[in-house]
C-alpha positions in Angstrom: 36.5 87.2 88.5 39.1 85.7 90.5 40.0 81.6 92.3 42.3 80.4 94.6 42.2 78.0 97.1 38.2 77.0 95.7 37.4 81.3 96.3 35.7 83.3 94.0 35.8 87.1 94.0 33.2 88.7 91.2 34.8 91.6 90.2 31.5 94.6 90.3 29.5 92.9 92.9 30.3 95.3 95.1 28.7 97.8 92.9 25.8 97.0 91.8 25.1 96.0 96.0 26.4 99.7 96.7 23.7 100.6 94.0 21.4 98.8 96.0 22.1 100.1 99.2 22.0 103.7 98.7 17.6 103.7 99.4 19.3 102.5 103.2 21.7 105.1 103.7 20.0 108.2 105.4 21.4 109.9 108.4 22.0 109.1 112.1 24.7 106.9 113.9 26.4 104.7 111.5 30.3 102.7 112.4 33.4 103.8 111.3 35.0 100.5 110.8 33.8 99.5 107.7 32.9 95.6 106.5 34.4 92.1 106.4 37.2 92.0 108.5 37.8 89.0 109.5 38.7 87.5 112.8 42.8 87.3 114.1 42.8 83.1 113.2 41.5 84.0 109.7 44.0 87.4 109.4 46.8 84.8 110.1 45.8 82.2 107.5 44.9 84.3 105.2 48.0 86.1 105.0 49.3 82.3 105.1 48.5 82.0 102.0 49.0 84.8 100.0 52.3 84.5 97.2 55.2 86.4 98.6 57.3 87.5 95.9 59.0 91.0 94.3 57.2 94.0 94.0 56.7 94.5 90.8 56.4 96.8 88.0 55.7 100.5 88.5 55.8 100.9 84.6 52.7 102.2 82.9 51.1 103.3 86.5 48.8 105.7 86.9 46.1 106.3 89.5 43.9 106.5 86.1 43.8 103.5 85.6 42.2 103.1 88.5 38.7 104.7 88.0 37.5 105.3 91.2 35.2 108.0 93.2 32.8 107.1 90.3 28.7 107.7 90.0 27.0 105.0 92.6 23.4 105.8 92.3 21.8 109.5 91.5 24.4 111.9 92.5 25.8 109.7 95.2 29.7 108.9 94.0 31.8 106.4 96.1 33.7 108.7 98.0 30.0 109.9 99.5 29.0 106.3 99.9 31.6 105.9 102.5 31.3 109.4 104.7 27.9 108.4 104.7 28.0 104.8 105.2 31.5 105.5 108.4 29.7 108.9 109.7 27.7 109.5 112.8 24.8 111.3 112.6 25.4 112.3 109.0 22.8 114.8 106.7 23.6 115.0 103.5 22.2 117.7 100.6 20.2 117.1 96.9 23.8 116.5 96.0 24.8 113.8 98.3 27.4 115.5 99.6 27.3 115.5 103.5 25.4 118.7 105.3 26.6 117.3 108.6 27.6 114.8 110.7 31.0 113.6 112.6 33.9 111.1 111.3 36.1 109.2 113.5 39.2 108.2 112.0 40.5 104.7 113.2 43.9 105.4 112.5 44.6 108.1 114.3 41.8 108.8 116.4 41.1 112.0 115.9 37.3 113.2 114.8 36.2 115.3 112.5 32.8 117.8 111.6 33.9 118.7 108.2 34.9 116.9 105.3 37.8 118.9 104.1 39.1 117.1 107.3 38.5 113.3 106.0 39.5 111.4 103.1 38.6 108.1 102.4 42.0 105.4 102.3 42.4 102.0 100.3 43.5 100.2 102.3 45.6 98.5 100.1 46.9 101.7 97.7 46.1 101.6 94.1 50.1 101.9 93.4 50.5 99.1 95.8 47.6 96.5 94.3 49.4 97.7 90.9 52.6 95.9 92.3 51.2 92.7 93.9 49.4 91.8 90.8 46.5 94.6 89.1 48.9 95.8 86.2 47.7 92.6 84.7 43.6 93.2 85.5 41.3 94.7 82.9 40.3 98.0 84.6 37.1 97.4 85.2 38.5 94.7 87.3 40.6 97.9 88.6 38.0 100.3 88.8 36.1 97.6 91.1 39.1 97.0 93.8 39.4 101.0 93.7 35.4 101.6 94.4 34.7 98.7 97.4 32.4 99.3 99.3 31.4 95.4 100.6 35.2 94.7 101.6 37.5 97.0 104.0 38.9 98.8 101.3 38.3 102.8 101.9 38.7 104.1 105.3 37.4 107.7 106.2 40.7 108.8 108.4 42.4 111.7 109.0 43.6 113.7 105.4 46.7 114.4 106.6 47.6 110.8 107.8 46.5 109.1 104.8 48.7 111.2 103.1 51.6 110.2 105.3 51.0 106.9 104.0 50.5 107.5 100.3 50.9 104.3 98.1 53.1 102.4 101.7 52.6 98.9 103.0 52.6 98.2 106.5 56.7 97.5 106.2 56.9 101.0 105.7 53.7 103.0 107.5 51.7 102.0 110.4 48.5 103.4 111.7 49.8 106.5 114.8 47.3 104.8 116.9 48.9 101.1 118.0 46.1 100.1 118.8 45.0 100.3 115.7 47.4 98.1 114.6 45.8 94.8 114.6 42.0 96.2 112.9 44.5 97.5 110.5 46.8 94.4 109.4 43.5 91.8 109.7 41.9 94.8 107.1 45.1 95.0 104.7 45.8 91.4 104.9 41.8 90.5 103.9 42.3 92.9 100.7 45.1 91.3 99.5 43.5 87.9 99.6 40.2 89.0 98.4 42.6 90.9 94.6 44.8 87.7 95.2 47.4 89.9 95.4 51.0 89.7 96.0 52.8 90.3 99.2 56.4 91.1 99.4 59.2 89.1 101.9 58.8 92.9 104.5 55.1 93.4 103.7 54.3 89.8 104.9 56.8 89.8 108.1 55.2 93.5 109.1 51.4 92.3 109.2 52.5 88.7 110.8 53.7 90.9 113.6 51.3 93.5 113.2 48.5 90.7 113.6 50.7 89.3 116.6 49.5 92.7 118.6 45.5 91.0 118.5 
């Protein structure tokens, strides 16, 4: 649990809520926008409250220290939950893997009908989180972060666009679709705020500029 300016973040709450939500996630229409994105004014306030500090060391980092795509309930893992949540007309098989549907990628404006063309992006990359404070978290805290279905941390996007992003923060990488910069910055800032992660000066400046497009 983190506390900051009177707010409380309980790690693991999203996992419990996600497990309870599986029954309600059938086929049909869905939104390509993850939940919990604040408005621009709130995001600006959150950005102003973040601690600005140089990036921490990458010593000891390994993606395996952020257990991700774990089973949420039955045979459904986190990736499959995001595909069901954010796709349109999604139908799934007995193994919970989508058998049909379409996915709009807000990063580049493309729509895909094959899940092989879709990656699930961590809005705040795992390595960036490590540099911003997650190196000091427990494994359970890092697992909750990597599988958070309740904040705007997980996005279904075009695979090669996600791969071009890698572990870069907004000072080094922005979505190709400039019209998405406002939403991207709001989401990125909010995740940093929720998890009490630091930003470096260049990252803060880039987020401020992107919020200026709202």
